[in-house]
C-alpha positions as CSV (number, residue, x, y, z in Angstrom):
1,M,-14.8,-26.3,-13.9
2,P,-17.9,-25.5,-11.9
3,D,-19.9,-22.5,-12.9
4,D,-20.0,-19.4,-10.8
5,S,-23.5,-20.1,-9.1
6,A,-22.3,-23.6,-8.2
7,I,-19.2,-22.1,-6.4
8,D,-21.4,-19.6,-4.4
9,V,-23.8,-22.4,-3.3
10,E,-20.9,-24.4,-2.1
11,L,-19.2,-21.6,-0.3
12,T,-22.7,-20.7,1.3
13,R,-23.4,-24.2,2.4
14,R,-19.8,-24.6,3.6
15,A,-20.2,-21.4,5.7
16,R,-23.5,-22.2,7.1
17,A,-22.6,-25.8,8.1
18,A,-19.3,-24.6,9.6
19,Y,-21.3,-21.9,11.7
20,R,-23.9,-24.5,12.8
21,A,-21.1,-26.8,13.8
22,G,-19.3,-24.0,15.9
23,D,-16.3,-23.9,13.7
24,L,-16.3,-20.1,13.2
25,D,-12.8,-20.1,11.6
26,A,-14.0,-22.3,8.8
27,A,-17.3,-20.3,8.6
28,K,-15.5,-17.0,8.4
29,R,-13.0,-18.4,5.7
30,A,-15.9,-19.6,3.4
31,A,-18.0,-16.4,3.9
32,A,-14.9,-14.3,3.2
33,E,-14.1,-16.2,0.0
34,L,-17.7,-15.6,-1.1
35,W,-17.5,-11.9,-0.1
36,L,-14.3,-11.6,-2.1
37,R,-15.9,-12.8,-5.0
38,Y,-18.6,-9.9,-5.0
39,E,-16.7,-7.2,-3.0
40,Q,-16.2,-5.1,-6.2
41,Q,-19.9,-5.3,-7.0
42,A,-20.5,-4.1,-3.3
43,I,-18.1,-1.2,-3.8
44,L,-20.0,-0.2,-7.0
45,A,-23.4,-0.5,-5.2
46,S,-22.0,1.7,-2.4
47,R,-21.1,4.5,-4.8
48,R,-24.3,4.3,-6.3
49,V,-26.3,4.9,-3.2
50,A,-24.0,7.4,-1.3
51,R,-21.5,10.1,-1.6
52,G,-18.2,10.9,0.2
53,A,-17.4,9.3,3.4
54,E,-21.0,7.6,3.7
55,R,-19.9,5.3,1.0
56,D,-17.6,3.7,3.6
57,D,-20.5,3.3,6.2
58,V,-22.8,1.9,3.2
59,L,-20.1,-0.5,2.2
60,G,-19.7,-1.8,5.8
61,C,-23.5,-2.2,6.2
62,I,-23.5,-4.4,3.0
63,G,-20.9,-6.4,4.5
64,I,-22.7,-7.0,7.7
65,R,-25.9,-7.8,6.0
66,F,-24.2,-10.1,3.4
67,T,-22.5,-12.0,6.3
68,R,-25.8,-12.4,8.2
69,W,-27.5,-13.4,5.0
70,V,-24.7,-16.3,4.5
71,Y,-25.0,-17.7,8.0
72,F,-28.7,-17.5,8.7
73,R,-30.7,-17.6,5.5
74,N,-31.8,-20.8,4.3
75,E,-32.0,-20.2,0.6
76,D,-29.1,-20.9,-1.8
77,P,-27.6,-18.0,-3.7
78,R,-29.0,-17.3,-7.0
79,N,-28.2,-13.8,-8.0
80,M,-25.6,-12.5,-5.7
81,V,-25.2,-9.1,-7.7
82,G,-28.8,-8.4,-7.4
83,L,-28.7,-9.4,-3.7
84,I,-25.8,-7.1,-3.1
85,N,-27.8,-4.3,-4.9
86,Q,-30.7,-4.9,-2.7
87,M,-28.6,-4.8,0.4
88,A,-27.2,-1.3,-0.6
């Protein structure tokens, strides 16, 4: 069984390759699978930095930043929890 970081790298590379190839459905599936792995961390991060209804706004912004990072950055993921916290 591959370790978590290997799974993250594979999903990220798959999403980026599909996006570059114009296969947006495959890109979205890979990015969504990666997001699901860290969604709970994003929820916790949004709770740390915002209160009430603002939490949903922060969570939405994290999701957008996360997706843009997956599609457009060149580096492989190393510390996704740290990245999520930084995005918050």
